[in-house]
Structures are given as structure tokens and as C-alpha cells.
C-alpha positions as CSV (number, residue, x, y, z in Angstrom):
1,M,-4.3,15.1,22.1
2,I,-4.4,15.6,18.3
3,T,-8.0,15.9,16.9
4,L,-8.6,14.8,13.3
5,D,-11.6,15.1,11.1
6,G,-12.0,11.9,9.2
7,S,-14.1,13.6,6.5
8,A,-11.4,16.1,5.5
9,G,-9.8,15.9,2.1
10,E,-10.1,12.4,0.6
11,G,-12.2,11.4,3.6
12,G,-11.4,7.7,3.5
13,G,-9.5,5.1,5.6
14,Q,-6.0,6.5,4.9
15,V,-6.5,9.3,7.5
16,L,-7.1,6.7,10.2
17,R,-4.3,4.4,9.1
18,T,-1.7,7.2,8.9
19,A,-2.8,8.6,12.3
20,L,-2.5,5.1,13.9
21,A,0.9,4.6,12.4
22,L,2.3,7.9,13.5
23,S,0.6,7.9,16.9
24,M,2.5,4.6,17.7
25,V,5.8,6.0,16.4
26,T,5.6,9.3,18.2
27,G,3.6,8.3,21.3
28,Q,1.2,11.1,20.5
29,P,-2.5,10.3,21.3
30,F,-5.2,11.3,18.9
31,V,-9.0,11.5,18.5
32,I,-10.5,11.0,15.0
33,E,-14.2,11.9,14.4
34,R,-16.4,11.3,11.3
35,I,-14.3,8.3,10.3
36,R,-14.6,7.5,6.6
37,A,-17.5,10.0,6.3
38,K,-17.2,10.2,2.5
39,R,-17.6,6.5,2.0
40,E,-20.8,4.7,1.0
41,K,-20.7,2.8,4.3
42,P,-18.9,5.3,6.8
43,G,-17.3,4.3,10.0
44,L,-15.0,1.4,10.8
45,A,-15.3,-1.6,8.5
46,R,-13.8,-5.0,9.4
47,Q,-10.5,-4.1,7.7
48,H,-10.2,-0.8,9.6
49,L,-11.1,-2.3,12.9
50,T,-8.4,-5.0,12.4
51,A,-5.9,-2.2,11.8
52,V,-7.0,-0.5,15.1
53,L,-6.8,-3.7,17.1
54,A,-3.5,-4.6,15.6
55,A,-2.1,-1.2,16.4
56,A,-3.5,-1.4,20.0
57,E,-1.8,-4.8,20.6
58,I,1.5,-3.7,19.2
59,S,1.6,-0.5,21.2
60,V,-0.3,-1.6,24.3
61,A,-2.7,1.2,23.6
62,R,-5.9,2.4,25.4
63,V,-8.6,2.7,22.8
64,E,-12.2,4.0,22.8
65,G,-14.6,3.4,20.0
66,A,-13.0,0.2,18.6
67,E,-16.1,-1.4,17.2
68,L,-17.7,-2.0,13.8
69,G,-19.4,1.1,12.4
70,S,-17.8,3.4,14.9
71,M,-17.5,7.0,13.6
72,R,-15.2,8.2,16.5
73,L,-12.0,6.7,17.9
74,A,-9.7,7.8,20.7
75,F,-6.2,6.1,20.7
76,R,-3.6,6.5,23.4
77,P,-0.5,4.4,22.6
78,G,2.1,2.9,24.9
79,P,5.6,1.7,24.0
80,V,5.8,-0.4,20.8
81,Q,6.5,-4.0,21.4
82,P,8.7,-6.1,19.0
83,G,7.7,-9.8,18.6
84,N,5.6,-12.1,16.5
85,Y,2.1,-11.1,15.6
86,R,-0.9,-12.7,13.8
87,F,-4.1,-10.9,12.8
88,A,-7.0,-12.3,10.9
89,I,-9.4,-9.8,9.3
90,G,-12.2,-12.3,9.1
91,T,-13.3,-11.1,5.6
92,A,-11.5,-10.5,2.3
93,G,-10.5,-7.0,3.6
94,S,-7.0,-5.9,2.6
95,T,-4.1,-7.4,4.5
96,T,-1.7,-5.0,2.8
97,L,-3.5,-1.9,4.2
98,V,-3.4,-3.4,7.7
99,L,0.2,-4.2,7.3
100,Q,1.1,-0.6,6.2
101,T,-0.6,0.7,9.3
102,V,1.7,-1.2,11.7
103,L,5.0,-1.2,9.7
104,P,6.2,2.2,10.8
105,A,5.7,1.3,14.4
106,L,7.6,-2.0,14.0
107,W,10.5,-0.1,12.3
108,S,10.7,2.0,15.5
109,A,10.6,-1.0,17.9
110,S,13.7,-2.1,19.8
111,G,14.0,-5.4,18.1
112,P,12.9,-7.6,15.2
113,A,9.3,-8.4,14.5
114,S,7.1,-10.5,12.2
115,V,3.4,-10.1,11.3
116,E,1.2,-12.7,9.7
117,L,-2.1,-11.4,8.2
118,V,-5.1,-13.4,6.9
119,G,-7.6,-11.9,4.5
120,G,-7.4,-10.3,1.1
121,T,-4.1,-10.0,-0.8
122,H,-5.5,-8.7,-4.1
123,N,-8.3,-6.2,-3.5
124,P,-9.9,-3.4,-5.5
125,L,-8.9,0.0,-4.3
126,A,-6.0,-1.4,-2.3
127,P,-2.3,-2.1,-3.0
128,S,-1.8,-5.7,-4.0
129,F,0.8,-8.0,-2.5
130,D,2.8,-7.7,-5.7
131,F,2.8,-3.9,-5.4
132,L,4.2,-4.1,-1.9
133,D,6.8,-6.8,-2.8
134,H,8.1,-5.2,-6.0
135,A,7.5,-1.5,-5.6
136,F,7.1,-0.5,-2.0
137,A,9.5,-2.9,-0.2
138,P,12.5,-2.0,-2.4
139,A,11.8,1.7,-1.9
140,V,11.7,1.5,1.9
141,R,14.8,-0.8,2.0
142,A,16.7,1.9,0.1
143,M,15.6,4.3,2.9
144,G,17.1,2.0,5.6
145,A,13.9,0.2,6.6
146,P,14.3,-3.7,6.5
147,L,11.2,-5.5,5.0
148,Q,10.9,-9.0,3.7
149,L,7.5,-10.2,2.4
150,T,6.1,-13.6,1.7
151,M,2.6,-14.5,0.3
152,R,1.7,-18.1,1.3
153,T,-1.5,-18.0,-0.6
154,A,-3.5,-15.4,-2.4
155,G,-6.8,-14.1,-1.1
156,F,-9.4,-12.8,-3.6
157,Y,-12.8,-11.2,-2.9
158,P,-15.2,-12.4,-1.6
159,A,-13.6,-15.5,-0.1
160,G,-10.4,-13.9,1.3
161,G,-8.3,-16.4,3.2
162,G,-5.0,-15.1,1.8
163,Q,-1.9,-15.3,4.0
164,L,0.7,-12.6,4.0
165,R,3.8,-12.5,6.2
166,A,6.2,-9.6,6.8
167,E,9.5,-9.6,8.7
168,T,11.1,-6.4,9.9
169,S,13.8,-5.1,12.2
170,P,14.6,-1.5,13.5
171,A,15.1,1.0,10.7
172,H,18.1,3.2,10.3
173,W,16.5,5.9,8.2
174,R,18.3,7.8,5.5
175,P,16.8,10.3,2.9
176,T,16.7,9.2,-0.7
177,E,15.8,10.8,-4.0
178,R,14.1,9.2,-7.1
179,L,14.2,11.8,-9.8
180,T,15.4,10.1,-13.0
181,V,14.1,7.2,-14.9
182,G,15.5,5.1,-17.8
183,A,13.9,2.5,-20.0
184,P,12.3,-0.1,-17.7
185,I,12.7,-3.9,-17.9
186,V,9.1,-5.2,-18.2
187,H,7.7,-8.5,-17.2
188,A,4.3,-9.8,-16.1
189,R,2.5,-12.6,-14.5
190,V,-1.1,-13.8,-14.4
191,L,-2.3,-15.2,-11.1
192,L,-5.1,-17.7,-11.3
193,S,-7.2,-19.6,-8.7
194,Q,-10.1,-21.9,-9.5
195,I,-10.5,-20.2,-13.0
196,P,-10.2,-22.1,-16.3
197,S,-6.6,-22.0,-17.6
198,H,-7.7,-20.5,-21.0
199,V,-8.4,-17.3,-19.2
200,A,-4.8,-16.9,-18.2
201,Q,-3.6,-17.9,-21.7
202,R,-5.7,-15.3,-23.3
203,E,-4.4,-12.6,-20.9
204,Q,-0.9,-13.8,-21.5
205,R,-1.2,-13.3,-25.3
206,V,-2.6,-9.8,-25.0
207,L,0.1,-8.7,-22.5
208,S,2.8,-10.1,-24.8
209,E,1.5,-8.2,-27.8
210,R,0.6,-4.9,-26.1
211,L,3.8,-4.6,-24.0
212,G,6.1,-5.9,-26.7
213,I,7.6,-8.7,-24.6
214,P,8.1,-12.4,-25.3
215,L,5.3,-14.7,-24.3
216,D,7.5,-16.5,-21.8
217,A,8.1,-13.1,-20.0
218,V,4.4,-13.4,-18.9
219,R,4.3,-16.2,-16.3
220,I,1.1,-18.0,-15.4
221,V,0.9,-18.8,-11.7
222,E,-1.8,-21.1,-10.4
223,D,-2.6,-20.5,-6.7
224,C,-4.7,-22.7,-4.3
225,S,-6.6,-19.8,-2.9
226,P,-9.8,-20.5,-0.9
227,G,-11.9,-18.8,-3.6
228,P,-11.8,-18.1,-7.3
229,G,-9.8,-15.1,-8.5
230,N,-7.7,-13.7,-11.3
231,A,-5.1,-10.9,-11.2
232,V,-2.9,-9.5,-14.0
233,V,0.4,-8.0,-12.7
234,V,2.8,-6.0,-14.8
235,V,6.2,-5.1,-13.2
236,L,8.4,-2.3,-14.5
237,T,11.9,-2.4,-13.1
238,F,14.0,0.8,-13.3
239,A,17.7,1.2,-12.3
240,D,16.8,2.5,-8.9
241,G,13.4,1.0,-8.2
242,G,10.3,-0.4,-9.7
243,E,6.6,0.1,-10.3
244,V,3.7,-2.4,-10.4
245,V,0.3,-2.4,-12.1
246,T,-2.3,-4.8,-10.9
247,V,-5.7,-5.3,-12.5
248,L,-8.2,-7.8,-11.1
249,G,-10.5,-10.0,-13.1
250,E,-14.2,-9.3,-12.8
251,R,-17.4,-11.0,-13.6
252,R,-18.8,-10.1,-17.0
253,V,-15.4,-8.6,-18.0
254,T,-13.5,-10.6,-20.6
255,A,-9.9,-11.8,-20.1
256,E,-8.8,-9.7,-23.0
257,E,-10.3,-6.6,-21.4
258,V,-8.6,-7.2,-18.1
259,A,-5.2,-7.6,-19.9
260,H,-5.8,-4.5,-22.0
261,R,-6.5,-2.4,-18.8
262,A,-3.3,-3.6,-17.3
263,A,-1.3,-2.9,-20.5
264,D,-2.9,0.6,-20.8
265,E,-1.8,1.5,-17.2
266,A,1.7,0.1,-17.7
267,I,2.1,2.0,-21.0
268,A,0.8,5.2,-19.4
269,L,3.4,4.8,-16.6
270,R,6.2,4.2,-19.1
271,T,5.1,7.2,-21.2
272,A,5.0,9.5,-18.2
273,A,8.7,9.0,-17.8
274,V,8.6,9.4,-14.0
275,P,10.1,6.8,-11.5
276,V,7.1,7.0,-9.1
277,G,3.4,6.5,-10.1
278,E,0.4,8.0,-8.4
279,Y,-0.2,5.1,-5.9
280,L,3.5,4.6,-4.9
281,A,3.7,8.4,-4.4
282,D,1.0,8.2,-1.7
283,Q,2.7,5.2,0.0
284,L,6.2,6.8,0.1
285,L,5.2,10.0,2.0
286,L,5.3,8.5,5.4
287,P,8.6,6.6,5.1
288,M,10.1,9.8,3.6
289,A,8.9,11.8,6.5
290,L,10.3,9.4,9.0
291,A,13.6,9.6,7.1
292,G,13.5,13.3,7.6
293,G,13.9,14.2,3.9
294,G,13.9,13.1,0.3
295,A,12.3,13.8,-3.0
296,F,10.8,12.0,-6.0
297,R,9.2,12.9,-9.4
298,T,5.8,11.6,-10.1
299,V,2.5,12.4,-12.0
300,E,0.2,15.0,-10.6
301,P,-0.5,14.1,-6.9
302,T,-4.0,12.9,-6.2
303,L,-6.3,14.2,-3.4
304,H,-5.5,11.0,-1.6
305,T,-1.8,11.9,-1.6
306,R,-2.4,15.5,-0.6
307,T,-4.6,14.4,2.3
308,N,-2.0,11.9,3.5
309,A,0.6,14.7,3.5
310,E,-1.6,16.9,5.6
311,V,-2.1,14.2,8.3
312,I,1.6,13.4,8.5
313,E,2.4,17.1,9.1
314,R,0.1,17.0,12.1
315,F,2.3,14.4,13.8
316,L,5.8,15.1,12.6
317,P,7.9,18.3,12.3
318,V,8.2,18.1,8.6
319,Q,6.8,20.0,5.6
320,F,5.9,18.6,2.2
321,T,6.2,20.5,-1.1
322,L,4.2,19.4,-4.1
323,A,5.0,21.4,-7.2
324,A,4.8,21.0,-10.9
325,D,8.3,20.2,-12.3
326,D,7.4,20.5,-15.9
327,E,4.4,20.0,-18.2
328,K,4.2,16.3,-17.4
329,A,5.8,15.7,-14.0
330,W,5.6,16.9,-10.4
331,R,8.2,16.9,-7.7
332,V,7.3,15.8,-4.2
333,S,9.8,16.6,-1.5
334,V,9.9,16.7,2.3
335,Q,12.2,18.6,4.7
336,P,12.3,19.4,8.4
337,R,9.8,22.2,9.3
338,A,11.5,25.6,9.8
């Protein structure tokens, strides 16, 4: 039984999600205490509880402490079951984070699987659907892990109600490297639901001017989401992968400011001249560890990324190396533990 301290390092939900994923893959039970202790509302929130229940169903696990607000959880997995699953968070909690909890297990299953999730698809402090579709999914497919994503409708806070579907089959892992980067192809889109159209048009103009791309390279997409919402998405496509910036509209923040924030982040990524940004760096650690090797260049790793690496090393016989490559870039690599 592996014992984890949920307050260690970054002290958020990633410790729990990574532990659930690798417990299912390896069959190793674990106990986690002080769950999300560094958050304003510690313990299991609805989104985290959905991830626990989804993991329990997929792996026929025995679970203790699976209730809202719980600070302690014991998880004993059984064999992972392929098949078709549906999980509703019941709030605008992130569907993408729940999905990333169960994906590694489904890649280790004996047959194909699909997962439909209902909740938030564009959330603050969580990867957007666009990030998964244009950055994460191509990266894991290159490592030998099949993944096809569909968003039937967007889900914005606080209404939620978005629908995300993922289709997978068993992975045939292979290590990959992402070390070089050329000039990216840049395009963008503005997602809109129950918001006046002039908001999207103003964001479109700012993105076109700031990113130096034609106006028609910034698509406006209207979605029939259950609640109002706005997201600005910038996609940078490199020769061997992509990166995505997503900025959500907020009350009392102008359309121009939302678009400028997205442009600033995209320009910073382009200027950094690395193929992997800080968020994708965190998301690629677990697939790389399952592949048994690989490397990428990125910006200085965050505490979130470092904590994730430490949790992965508790479950798998691998070792991460995070080292400065030059004045601007860092190299993250993983290899079997000696």
C-alpha cells in the first residue's frame, strides 16, 4: 500500500488524479491523506469525487472515503474493464481533468473503450477541450496511445452541461522526443454562447492584429451551451506537434482585454522557442513514463510539474531529470530507474 501526502509539493488535485491513474495501471493500492490541503476548500470537490467514482467503476475498485469533502481516500483497484462509460459531474467541474484520470487505465485495457463526460469543458485552472484536442491528443498518439476526442457542446462555468466524448484502444507505447521547434502556423477561434456577437468580433480584430494573421484565420464559433460563455483559443502548430492557449471571458473584463491576454500568452510561447509549454509539460509526464522513456524541451518546470513527477516515481520504476538546457529552456527526460 503506497501512502501519499496530498499536501506535499503543489498540494492540489493532481496528486490524487495521478495516483488514481497509476494505481489502475499497475494494480498497486494506495492511501492518500490531507487531500487538496493547500486549496481554499480542501478535500474532495465534486469534480474530484467524479474522478474517484469513475476510476472505481472502470477498475472494479474497493474504495474508502469516496464522499464530498473527504480528506482521506483508500483505493484498491481490480482489473481494468474496457467498454463504454458515461459520467456526469453534476456541476461545471472539469470534464478534461476527469478524463485524464481514466485515460491511462483505458490505454492499458484489453480492448477498446469510450467515455462520455458531462460538465465543464472550458474551466479556469484546467485544460480546455481545445488543449486536449490540438496539443495533448496528437502528442500521445505519437507515443502510440490512440485517442479521438469530440465535443458535442461546450460547458462554461457556472452552468456546465458540456459534453465531451473520448474513444480509445490499447496503447502500444514508444518513447518520443520533442526537442526542436520551427516557426509555427498560427490560427485562432473565438467560442461564444449566449453572448452578443460584437464581443467575438472585437476579440477577432485584436487577435488578428496582435498575432499578425488574417482576419479569416480567426474563426468565430457559436455554441448552444446551457449557459453563457466565451473562450479565446490560439493554436500554434509545429512540425511535430502543437500548443494551445485558452483564455476565458470574465465579467467586468472587456473583450479586448481577453484577446490581449491570449495574444500575450501565444507570443510568449512563440518567443520561448520551445516545442512544449508549461501546461503541456505537466500533462506529458505520465504518458512518457508509461512509454518508458522520452524527452522534451520546455520553459522552467512549475511546482505542479515537479510534484507530478514525484508522484509518478512512487508508482513506476522510472526517474525524471529536469535540468536547465540553456538560459531560456529546460530539458525534461525520463528513463528507467537504475
